[in-house]
C-alpha positions as CSV (number, residue, x, y, z in Angstrom):
1,X,0.2,0.0,0.2
2,X,1.2,3.3,-0.7
3,X,2.2,6.0,2.1
4,X,-1.1,8.1,0.9
5,X,-3.5,5.0,0.9
6,X,-2.0,4.2,4.1
7,X,-3.0,7.6,5.7
8,X,-6.1,7.1,4.4
9,X,-7.1,3.7,5.3
10,X,-4.3,2.8,8.3
11,X,-2.6,-0.7,7.6
12,X,-2.4,-2.4,4.9
13,X,-4.5,-5.7,4.8
14,X,-0.8,-7.4,5.4
15,X,0.2,-5.6,8.3
16,X,-3.1,-6.2,9.9
17,X,-2.5,-10.1,9.1
18,X,1.0,-9.8,10.4
19,X,0.1,-8.6,13.7
20,X,-2.2,-10.3,14.2
21,X,-0.1,-13.4,14.0
22,X,3.0,-12.2,15.9
23,X,3.2,-14.0,19.2
24,X,4.6,-10.7,21.2
25,X,1.0,-9.1,20.7
26,X,-0.9,-12.0,22.3
27,X,1.2,-11.8,25.5
28,X,-0.9,-11.0,28.8
29,X,-0.6,-11.7,32.5
30,X,-2.6,-15.0,31.5
31,X,0.3,-16.6,29.6
32,X,2.0,-19.0,31.2
33,X,5.8,-19.3,32.3
34,X,8.1,-19.4,29.1
35,X,11.1,-21.1,28.6
36,X,13.0,-20.5,25.2
37,X,15.8,-21.0,23.2
38,X,17.0,-20.0,20.0
39,X,19.9,-20.7,17.8
40,X,21.7,-17.4,15.6
41,X,22.0,-19.5,12.6
42,X,18.0,-19.9,12.5
43,X,16.8,-18.6,9.1
44,X,13.7,-18.9,9.4
45,X,12.9,-17.2,12.6
46,X,14.9,-14.5,13.4
47,X,16.2,-14.0,16.8
48,X,14.9,-10.5,17.3
49,X,11.2,-11.9,17.0
50,X,12.3,-14.4,20.1
51,X,14.0,-11.7,22.0
52,X,11.0,-9.3,21.6
53,X,8.7,-12.4,22.7
54,X,11.1,-12.1,25.8
55,X,10.2,-8.3,26.2
56,X,7.0,-8.9,26.1
57,X,6.7,-11.3,28.8
58,X,8.6,-9.2,31.0
59,X,6.3,-6.4,30.3
60,X,3.7,-8.5,31.6
61,X,5.5,-10.2,34.6
62,X,5.4,-13.8,33.1
63,X,8.3,-15.6,34.2
64,X,10.7,-16.7,31.1
65,X,13.9,-18.0,30.8
66,X,15.6,-17.5,27.4
67,X,18.7,-19.4,25.8
68,X,20.6,-18.2,22.9
69,X,22.8,-20.6,21.1
70,X,25.2,-19.2,18.4
71,X,25.2,-22.4,16.2
72,X,22.8,-24.1,15.0
73,X,20.0,-24.5,12.2
74,X,15.7,-24.4,12.9
75,X,14.1,-26.8,13.6
76,X,16.7,-28.7,16.0
77,X,14.5,-30.1,18.2
78,X,16.2,-31.8,21.5
79,X,19.3,-31.7,19.1
80,X,20.1,-35.6,19.4
81,X,20.0,-38.6,17.2
82,X,16.5,-39.3,18.4
83,X,15.8,-36.4,15.9
84,X,18.5,-36.5,13.6
85,X,19.9,-33.3,13.5
86,X,22.7,-33.6,16.6
87,X,24.2,-30.5,18.1
88,X,25.6,-31.6,21.8
89,X,26.0,-27.7,22.5
90,X,22.3,-27.1,21.6
91,X,21.1,-30.2,23.4
92,X,21.9,-28.8,26.9
93,X,18.7,-26.6,27.0
94,X,16.7,-29.8,27.6
95,X,18.5,-30.1,31.0
96,X,18.3,-26.4,31.7
97,X,14.8,-26.3,30.8
98,X,14.3,-29.0,33.9
99,X,16.2,-26.9,36.0
100,X,14.1,-23.6,35.1
101,X,10.9,-25.5,35.8
102,X,12.5,-26.6,39.1
103,X,13.3,-23.2,40.1
104,X,9.8,-21.9,39.2
105,X,7.3,-24.2,41.1
């Protein structure tokens, strides 16, 4: 949509759909405690999205924890032989999550 169109009509349809699909826009005080991890090499989900989500959780006083790993593609899951994408460093998110869950009890 052109700048003049935005001035007259507001957001474009695409911007409206994106706003509705963006996780950070749906955070509230009712959002459950959230553990997140992200890799810097993820080309599908940009790390900024995860950081923005963590910020939204913080603004709503939702307990959260975020771990970032420099190396690793998108979709690593538990990063072990079970899922076929082994990354020994990223695998550490699993015990970190269990420690965090114990901590927030």
